[in-house]
N, C-alpha and C positions, 0 to 999 in steps of 0.2 A: 504494499499500500504506499503511495505516496506519502513523504513525512509531513505536506503541508496538509492532506489531506486526512490524515490520522489526527494530527491536532485539533483542526477544526472540526473533525467527529466526536474526539474526547471532549473539547471544551464546549460543543452543544448539548450532548448528552448531561453533564454536569453544571450546566449554567442555571439549572433551577433547584439545586442542591444545596445545603448547608454546607459551609466549609470547615466546622469543628466536629470532633469524633466526641461522642459520645451521647447520653440519653436525650436527643437534640429535635427541638422543633423546626421545622425545613418550611418554606412558601414555596409554590411551584408557581414560578414567573415565566416557563418556557413549554412550550410544547410540538412535537415535532409533524403533528397533522393527521395522526391515526385515529384522533377524535379530537377532544375539545380540552383546552383548558379548564379546569374545575373552577367554580365560582365559591366565593365564601363571604357570606354576611351576617356577622355576629349581631351586627348595629340594629338588625330589624327583629331580633329575636328576644321575645319578653322573658324575663325571669321569671321562675314560680317557685312555691314555698317546698320546702324540704317535704312536708305532707303531701304535697300533690306529685312529687318526684317519687315519693316514697308508693303513694298508690299507683301511678303510670308503672312503676317497676314490678308490683305485684300481680296487674294484670298481665304484662308481657310474659311476666315467668309462669305464672298459674293458671291464666284464663286465655291464653293465644292459641295454645295447640302446638305451639313451637317447641321443639324438643333440644332443650339445651345439655341434655347429659349426652350426646353424641360431638363431641368437638373436634372429630379429625377433618373436617371439611365444612365448606359451606358456610362459613361465617359471614360473607358479604350477603347471602340470602337470608340468613335469620335478621342481620341488622336492618337490610331493607324491608322486610316484613314489618318488624317493629316500628321502622320508620313510617310504615303507613297506618299504624295503631295510633301513633303520638299524632300523625296527621291528621286523623278523625277525631281525635280527642281535644283538638285545636290546640295543641302543645307545641310550641317553636322547639326546634333541636337542629343540630349537624352530626356529621358523621366526624368519628377519628380514626385515623389508619396508622396504624405503627407498623413499620418496615424494618426487616433485616437488613443490617448494612449493606450486605452483599448486593441489594436492589440500587441502592442509591451511588453507588463509585465504585470503580475498577480499583481503587486502591485499599479498599476494605473488606476484610475476611468474614465469613459467614459467623452470625450468633444470633441464632433463629428464637423468634419470641414463642413462649410456650404456656403451658397449663396444667394443671393435674388433670389427669385421665380417669374423668367419672365413672366410665365402665369398666375400671380395673384391669384391663388389659395389659395396659403399659402404667408406668409410673407417671410420666409426663407427655404430652402430645405436644410437637413441635411445627411451627408453620414459618412461610419466609415473611408473612404478613397477618396481620389481624385488623379486624376493623369492627365497630361498635356505633350505637347513637350515644348522642351527648345532649344533657339539656343543662341551661342555666339555673343556677338554684340561690335564692336569697339566703346570706346567712349576715343577718345583721346588715351593716351599711355596706358590706362588701357583696360578691357574686363570685359564686365557686362553679365551676366546669366538671359538672358529674357524668360519669359513665353509667348507662344504664346495659348492663352484659350479663345476664345469670350464666352465661357459660363461664365466666370467671371469678362472679362472685355472688352471694346470696342477698347481697343489699345494695344499693346505689352507693357508689364510690368515686373519689375525685380521680381526675383522670391521671394524675401521677401515680395515685396508687394502681389504678389499672396497669400502667405501664411496670409499675415496680413488679406485680404479681406474674408477670410475663418474663421475669429473669433474662430480659435482654437489656442489660446497661447502656450498651453502645446503639441502641436501636434510634431510628429516626421517625420522627411523627410528625403530621400534619391533619389539619382539619378540612371538610369541605362542606357545602350546603347539603342537605339530605339525599337530594336526588340523583347524586353521583353514585351509580352502583358500583361499577367496577372501573379498572385501568388497563394499559398497555406496556408492555415491555417489549425492548429492542430484539431481545433474540429472535430469529426466524425471518426477521423484517427487512426489508429494501430501504437501505438509508442514502440519501442524494447528499452531495457535498461537492462544491465547487464542479457543478456541470459532469461529476461521477457518481453513478449508483454501485452501492456495496450490498450485496446480499448477505446476510450475517447468518450464521449455522445458527441452528437450535439449541446447541450446546456453548453459545455465548452468553457470559453472564446476562443475568434477566434483570436489567439496568430500566429503572421507570424513562418513558419517552416525556412525560408530562401529561400524556392524554388520558381523558377519562371518557367513560359513557353513562347514558341514562337507562333507566329500564321504563321505556314509556311507549306510547302508540307510534307504531312506525319502526320499532327497533327490532332486530334479531331476538334479544335478549326476554322481550315481552311476547314477540309472536311464536318463539318456540320455548316458551315458557321455562326457561333457565332457573327463574327463583321457584318456582311451585315444584318444579324437579328436584332442587337439591333440597327443599323441605321434606318433601316426601322421602329422598333418599336416608334423610337422616332418622325419621320414623321408622322406615323397615329397619335402620342398624339398630333401633333400641329394640324394634319386636325381636329380632334375631336374637338381641343379648337376653331378653325376657323368656324367650319359648323353647332357646336351645342351649345357648350358652350356659346359662345357669343352672339348669338341668344335668347338665354333663359332667362328668367325674374329670376333675383338671387334669390334663395331659392327655387326655383322649383323642382318639385319631379326629372323631368328629368334632370335640370342642375346639380343637387346634385348626381345623378346616374352617370353622365360621369364626372364630377370633381374627384369624388372616383377613377373613370377607369385611368383618366390620372396622376393622383397624386400617385398613387402605381403600382411600375412594375409588382407584381405578380398577381394585376388584371387586367392590361392591357395584360399581355401574356396569362392569363385565357380566357379574352374576346375575343381574336384573335383567339386562339385554339379552343375554344369550341364553336363558332360561330353558328354551324348548330343545336346545342341541347340548344341554350339558350332562357330562358323563359320569357324573358324581353329585350325588344328592339333587337329581331331575327333580323328585318330586316337591322337594322343599323349594326348589330355585321358582319352580312354576308358580307354586303359591305366593311365593314373596312377590315377584313380578306381578300377578293380581292384586295384590295389596298395595304394590307402589301405585299401579293406574289407579286403584282406588283413592290413595291419598292423595296423588298429584290433582285429581280431578275435585276432591275436596278444596285443596289449597287454590285452584282456579276459581271457584266459586267465591271464595271468602275474600281472596286477595283482590278480586274484581270488584267486590262490592266496595272493597276500601278505596280503591283507585277511583270510583266514580267522584269523589271529592276532589280531587285535582283534576280528573279527566272526564267531566261529565259526558262525552261522547263515546267513551271506551267501549269498543264493541266484546260483551263479554261471551261469546261464544267459545266453546271449550274445543280444543284442538288435539288431534290424535297424539299417542304416545311417539316420541321421538326415537328414531335408530341412529342416535348421534355417534361422531365418532370421538372417543374418548382417547387421549394420548397422554404420556407421561411429559410434562413440560421440562423439567430438569432434576436434578437431585435435591432440589429445595421444596420438595412437594407440591408443586403448580400441577394444576391438572388445566388442559383446554377443551373446551366443547365446542364442537363445531355447529354452526347455524346453518339455515339452508342457503343463504349466501355466501357461504364460506368462512364467513368471521369466528372468530375465536374469542371466548372470554376466559378470564382468570379464574381460577378456584383454587383454594388452599385444601 
């Protein structure tokens, strides 16, 4: 690669990142055009009382139907569903994103955010990023930024405590408005610099491009029901845990098989998608695929009702189950799900 092009490429990738190392906030001031630069407008968000925040937390944790006990994947789906619930409660909010330093700069090593594994299969679950909703909460004359994330805590917590629990002191975090659903990384993309196009390999570090996208009418993520599919996957995982894993003797072949399914999003998705051709535990696979379809349709109906608050003309017609292409993104536990138009989304 021409040294000038290489320097321009690296400078552009790093232009929107923070310059210091640590548990550091950063602002996105640059994007490469694979989506849009996300907005952030805290000034229009009304602060609520601690009691209102606790009430919202309890509703999202205990009444929403979201499975918070399976944290191996789909945090962006859980956060987006929580956002729609808050929207319908007329509670202003934003999202907080916490990234492995490996996503921010070529000069940082991996230090993945993580959380205790509530399934009990592993001690902790780690990701390349984590996202949740935040609300502003009155604290005397001050205002605290508080996170609603039952996957991390059983109560509303400050955003600093939320990050501390993830045990990644070198992480970088940022805030966006709530409509921003997912983001783009540079690996596998074509980058243009100085009239030259550079096709980057999938193995290239998954640096943020600064581009985010929404889950709204006209987008692949909504038409192909990525949010609903992810929420249904989490529910299937919990059902497998309750109905099979918890009843099998520790170390048994069947228990180990299903623990592997529950603890890996790629394996879980393949288990559901390829149920009819499964050569092992086919009866269970077919049964859980039917449950997935049932749960997914339930989430389509529920979330489309919530979306009417923001998108009154949204067509709530159900869509068939996807035969999506899932593929591992890299060793940082990303998954890309391909939509009908060939676009991919991020998923940890």
